[in-house]
Backbone as a printed PyTorch tensor [residue, N CA C, xyz], in Angstrom:
tensor([[[  0.7970,  -1.0270,   0.0430],
         [  0.0100,  -0.0120,  -0.1960],
         [  0.6120,   1.2560,  -0.0900]],

        [[  0.5030,   2.3520,  -0.8700],
         [  1.3060,   3.2820,  -0.8800],
         [  0.3300,   4.7060,  -0.6180]],

        [[  0.2250,   5.7480,   0.2310],
         [ -0.1600,   6.7840,   0.5410],
         [  0.0630,   7.7390,  -0.4710]],

        [[ -1.0100,   8.1530,  -1.2030],
         [ -1.0550,   9.2020,  -2.2250],
         [ -1.2800,  10.3610,  -1.6770]],

        [[ -2.4800,  10.7080,  -1.1970],
         [ -2.7610,  11.9390,  -0.7090],
         [ -3.8680,  11.8170,   0.4200]],

        [[ -3.7700,  12.7680,   1.1590],
         [ -4.8490,  13.1320,   2.3710],
         [ -6.0180,  14.0190,   1.8730]],

        [[ -6.9550,  13.8840,   1.5220],
         [ -7.8950,  14.8360,   0.7400],
         [ -8.2130,  16.1140,   1.6310]],

        [[ -8.1100,  17.1770,   0.8590],
         [ -8.2780,  18.6300,   1.4520],
         [ -9.2140,  19.1450,   0.8930]],

        [[-10.0710,  18.9260,  -0.2190],
         [-11.1160,  19.1360,  -0.8010],
         [-11.3310,  18.1400,  -2.0680]],

        [[-12.6760,  18.3120,  -2.2940],
         [-13.2060,  17.4840,  -3.2940],
         [-13.9800,  18.4630,  -4.4030]],

        [[-13.9460,  18.0660,  -5.4790],
         [-14.9290,  18.7930,  -6.6330],
         [-15.6390,  17.7510,  -7.5190]],

        [[-16.9770,  17.7660,  -7.4600],
         [-17.7330,  17.0510,  -8.2430],
         [-18.1780,  17.6530,  -9.6130]],

        [[-17.8550,  16.9680, -10.5750],
         [-18.1940,  17.4280, -11.8870],
         [-19.7420,  17.0360, -11.9370]],

        [[-20.0140,  17.8350, -13.2500],
         [-21.4130,  17.1280, -13.6970],
         [-21.6380,  15.7630, -14.1930]],

        [[-20.6340,  15.2290, -14.6720],
         [-20.3460,  14.0370, -15.1730],
         [-20.3400,  12.6840, -14.2970]],

        [[-20.3530,  13.2630, -12.7310],
         [-20.2910,  12.6640, -11.5470],
         [-18.8820,  12.0730, -11.1860]],

        [[-17.8390,  12.5170, -11.7530],
         [-16.4640,  12.4010, -11.5780],
         [-16.1440,  13.1490, -10.0120]],

        [[-15.1520,  12.5870,  -9.5320],
         [-14.9470,  13.2930,  -7.9750],
         [-13.6530,  13.3800,  -8.3770]],

        [[-13.0800,  14.8170,  -8.0910],
         [-11.6920,  15.1250,  -8.3720],
         [-10.9040,  15.7800,  -6.9710]],

        [[ -9.7850,  15.1780,  -6.3250],
         [ -9.4420,  15.5230,  -5.2290],
         [ -8.2970,  16.7910,  -5.3210]],

        [[ -8.1970,  17.2410,  -4.1370],
         [ -7.1770,  18.3490,  -3.6520],
         [ -6.5530,  17.8650,  -2.5280]],

        [[ -5.1280,  17.7860,  -2.5630],
         [ -4.2710,  18.5210,  -3.2690],
         [ -3.8190,  17.6280,  -4.3390]],

        [[ -2.9700,  18.1440,  -5.2370],
         [ -2.3990,  17.4420,  -6.4700],
         [ -1.2980,  16.5500,  -5.7400]],

        [[ -0.7530,  15.8100,  -6.7280],
         [  0.2850,  14.8550,  -6.5180],
         [  1.4250,  14.9500,  -7.2050]],

        [[  2.3850,  14.8730,  -6.9080],
         [  3.7600,  15.3420,  -7.5260],
         [  3.9630,  14.1590,  -8.6780]],

        [[  4.3460,  14.1990,  -9.7420],
         [  4.3490,  13.3620, -10.8320],
         [  5.1030,  12.0450, -10.4380]],

        [[  6.2160,  12.4520,  -9.7240],
         [  7.3720,  11.4880,  -9.3300],
         [  6.5880,  10.5180,  -8.2390]],

        [[  5.7700,  10.8330,  -7.7420],
         [  4.8220,   9.7820,  -6.8560],
         [  3.9710,   8.8190,  -7.3990]],

        [[  3.6920,   9.3650,  -8.6510],
         [  2.5790,   8.4940,  -9.3850],
         [  3.2680,   7.5280, -10.5550]],

        [[  4.5060,   7.5010, -10.2740],
         [  5.1510,   6.6390, -11.7000],
         [  4.6680,   5.2800, -11.5490]],

        [[  4.4680,   4.6150, -10.6180],
         [  3.6250,   3.4060, -10.5130],
         [  2.0030,   3.3530, -10.4750]],

        [[  1.5030,   4.4860, -10.4830],
         [  0.1390,   4.7780, -10.4680],
         [ -0.4640,   4.7960, -11.9200]],

        [[ -1.6020,   4.1950, -12.1390],
         [ -2.1120,   4.2080, -13.6920],
         [ -3.8340,   4.3360, -13.3880]],

        [[ -4.4190,   4.8580, -14.3080],
         [ -5.8720,   4.6500, -14.2650],
         [ -6.4640,   3.2850, -14.4020]],

        [[ -7.4110,   2.9600, -13.6640],
         [ -7.8070,   1.4590, -13.5190],
         [ -7.1580,   0.8240, -12.1010]],

        [[ -6.0530,   1.5470, -11.4810],
         [ -5.7020,   0.9550, -10.1810],
         [ -6.6190,   0.9940,  -9.1980]],

        [[ -6.4110,  -0.0040,  -8.2100],
         [ -7.6180,  -0.0710,  -7.2590],
         [ -6.9200,   0.7400,  -6.0840]],

        [[ -7.8690,   1.4070,  -5.2300],
         [ -7.6080,   2.3980,  -4.2960],
         [ -8.3630,   1.9430,  -3.0940]],

        [[ -7.5000,   2.3700,  -1.9650],
         [ -8.3970,   2.1200,  -0.6440],
         [ -8.5700,   3.7000,  -0.1330]],

        [[ -9.9400,   4.0170,   0.4650],
         [-10.0430,   5.0750,   0.7880],
         [-10.0780,   5.1520,   2.2080]],

        [[ -9.4850,   5.3230,   3.2420],
         [ -9.4580,   5.5120,   4.6070],
         [-10.0710,   6.7930,   5.1000]],

        [[-11.3570,   6.6520,   5.5690],
         [-12.0820,   7.7470,   6.0310],
         [-11.5190,   8.2020,   7.4880]],

        [[-11.7670,   9.5510,   7.8510],
         [-11.3680,   9.8120,   9.3570],
         [-12.3150,   8.9750,  10.3980]],

        [[-13.3770,   8.6480,  10.2500],
         [-14.1580,   7.8110,  11.2570],
         [-13.6190,   6.2230,  11.1860]],

        [[-12.4940,   5.9440,  10.5240],
         [-11.9370,   4.4500,  10.6740],
         [-12.2460,   3.3660,   9.4700]],

        [[-13.4390,   3.8100,   8.7750],
         [-13.7810,   2.8510,   7.7970],
         [-13.2870,   3.2470,   6.4950]],

        [[-13.3170,   2.1210,   5.5720],
         [-12.5400,   2.1630,   4.3940],
         [-13.5560,   1.9810,   3.2280]],

        [[-13.2920,   2.3750,   2.1100],
         [-14.0110,   2.2480,   0.8590],
         [-13.0810,   1.6880,  -0.1570]],

        [[-13.1510,   0.5610,  -1.0530],
         [-12.4100,   0.2650,  -2.0590],
         [-12.9310,   1.0030,  -3.2850]],

        [[-12.2200,   1.1550,  -4.3150],
         [-12.8470,   1.9990,  -5.7810],
         [-11.5000,   1.7450,  -6.5200]],

        [[-11.7740,   2.1570,  -7.5350],
         [-10.7310,   2.4460,  -8.8450],
         [-10.5280,   3.9690,  -9.1250]],

        [[ -9.1020,   3.9120,  -9.3750],
         [ -8.7400,   5.1870, -10.0020],
         [ -9.2900,   5.2610, -11.4020]],

        [[-10.1150,   6.2800, -11.5550],
         [-10.7520,   6.6780, -12.6890],
         [ -9.5960,   7.2790, -13.5830]],

        [[ -8.9060,   8.3270, -13.1500],
         [ -7.9650,   9.0800, -14.1540],
         [ -7.1020,  10.1290, -13.5020]],

        [[ -6.4830,  10.9240, -14.2570],
         [ -5.7590,  11.7400, -13.7260],
         [ -5.9090,  13.1450, -14.3960]],

        [[ -5.9710,  14.4770, -13.5370],
         [ -6.3740,  15.7230, -14.2720],
         [ -5.4140,  16.5980, -13.9290]],

        [[ -5.2410,  17.8630, -14.4700],
         [ -4.5890,  19.1110, -14.2060],
         [ -5.5650,  20.2350, -14.1220]],

        [[ -5.1990,  21.2470, -13.1900],
         [ -6.0630,  22.5370, -13.0740],
         [ -6.1090,  23.0570, -14.3700]],

        [[ -6.8730,  24.0850, -14.6220],
         [ -6.9450,  24.9290, -15.7240],
         [ -5.4830,  26.0520, -15.7470]],

        [[ -5.0020,  26.0580, -14.5810],
         [ -3.7230,  26.7730, -14.6300],
         [ -2.7110,  25.6230, -13.8620]],

        [[ -2.1930,  24.9540, -14.6740],
         [ -1.3890,  23.8210, -14.0290],
         [ -0.3690,  23.9580, -12.9970]],

        [[ -0.4050,  23.2670, -11.8530],
         [  0.6290,  23.3950, -11.1000],
         [  1.9510,  22.3550, -11.4600]],

        [[  3.0240,  23.1390, -11.7260],
         [  4.1090,  22.5250, -12.3650],
         [  4.3320,  21.1380, -11.8150]],

        [[  4.5840,  20.0760, -12.5500],
         [  5.0050,  18.7190, -12.1120],
         [  3.7730,  18.0020, -11.1770]],

        [[  2.4300,  18.3730, -11.3090],
         [  1.5870,  17.9140, -10.3550],
         [  0.3140,  17.3950, -11.0160]],

        [[ -0.3520,  16.4050, -10.6520],
         [ -1.6620,  16.0910, -11.3100],
         [ -2.6430,  15.7380, -10.0660]],

        [[ -3.7410,  15.8470, -10.5690],
         [ -4.9160,  15.6300,  -9.6360],
         [ -5.4420,  14.0970,  -9.9180]],

        [[ -5.9770,  13.4260,  -8.8090],
         [ -6.8200,  12.0260,  -9.0000],
         [ -8.0710,  12.1830,  -8.9890]],

        [[ -8.8470,  11.4370,  -9.5780],
         [-10.3430,  11.4610,  -9.7970],
         [-10.7450,   9.9450,  -9.5290]],

        [[-12.0720,   9.7820,  -9.1710],
         [-12.6990,   8.5800,  -9.2380],
         [-13.9520,   8.7990,  -9.6690]],

        [[-14.8380,   7.7940,  -9.8810],
         [-16.2970,   7.8990, -10.8670],
         [-17.3720,   7.2510,  -9.7030]],

        [[-18.5870,   7.4430, -10.0890],
         [-19.6350,   7.0550,  -9.5890],
         [-19.5440,   5.4270,  -9.1870]],

        [[-20.0130,   4.8550,  -8.2710],
         [-20.9810,   5.1410,  -7.4570],
         [-20.8870,   6.0530,  -6.1450]],

        [[-19.5340,   6.6830,  -6.0840],
         [-19.1150,   7.4960,  -5.1760],
         [-19.5450,   8.9100,  -5.3860]],

        [[-19.9120,   9.3340,  -4.1980],
         [-20.4160,  10.8620,  -4.3940],
         [-19.4670,  11.3350,  -3.0310]],

        [[-19.4440,  13.0010,  -3.2700],
         [-18.7820,  13.7690,  -2.2870],
         [-19.2450,  13.3030,  -0.8730]],

        [[-20.4390,  13.0090,  -0.6690],
         [-20.8950,  12.8510,   0.6470],
         [-19.8950,  11.3700,   1.2540]],

        [[-19.6650,  10.4390,   0.2050],
         [-18.8520,   9.4800,   0.6740],
         [-17.4920,   9.5070,   1.0050]],

        [[-16.8150,  10.8340,   0.8270],
         [-15.4490,  10.6870,   0.9580],
         [-15.2650,  12.2820,   1.6440]],

        [[-15.2870,  12.2490,   3.0120],
         [-15.2020,  13.4120,   3.8850],
         [-13.5620,  14.0840,   3.7250]],

        [[-13.3590,  15.3990,   4.1860],
         [-12.0850,  15.7820,   4.1290],
         [-11.1680,  15.1540,   5.0490]],

        [[-10.2270,  14.9480,   4.9070],
         [ -9.2160,  14.0070,   5.7270],
         [ -9.1410,  12.5810,   5.4320]],

        [[ -9.8610,  12.1560,   4.4670],
         [ -9.7750,  10.8780,   3.8630],
         [ -8.2130,  10.6120,   3.1550]],

        [[ -7.8080,   9.5360,   3.7480],
         [ -6.5050,   9.1490,   2.9840],
         [ -6.5320,   8.1380,   1.8750]],

        [[ -5.9720,   8.7590,   0.7640],
         [ -6.1620,   7.8360,  -0.5110],
         [ -4.9540,   6.9320,  -0.7190]],

        [[ -4.9950,   5.6960,  -0.6930],
         [ -3.9590,   4.7450,  -0.7150],
         [ -4.1920,   3.9010,  -2.1350]],

        [[ -2.7430,   3.7880,  -2.7990],
         [ -2.7220,   2.5770,  -3.9840],
         [ -2.9270,   1.2840,  -3.2310]],

        [[ -3.6390,   0.3900,  -3.6440],
         [ -3.7600,  -0.8520,  -3.1470],
         [ -2.9410,  -1.6630,  -3.9370]],

        [[ -2.2600,  -2.8530,  -3.1940],
         [ -1.2920,  -3.5360,  -4.0420],
         [ -1.8790,  -4.4820,  -4.6220]]])
């Protein structure tokens, strides 16, 4: 397992994808790809298993960093601030 980020903010787009902040340094993502299994560890101690939907950049990209996104059936309410996003082995 590898910790990718601790969620500070979430943006939900009209298509249902959830985009996490903060961004991740590209070097930290060299072994991570869309379709990888993720474990989301919520602050209350519960976990959710999901799949990495993809990567994204902000409209004014932060040099050398990418955002992570997941897709339905998860909603913003499922992932509180402080959730740890881990890449599952």
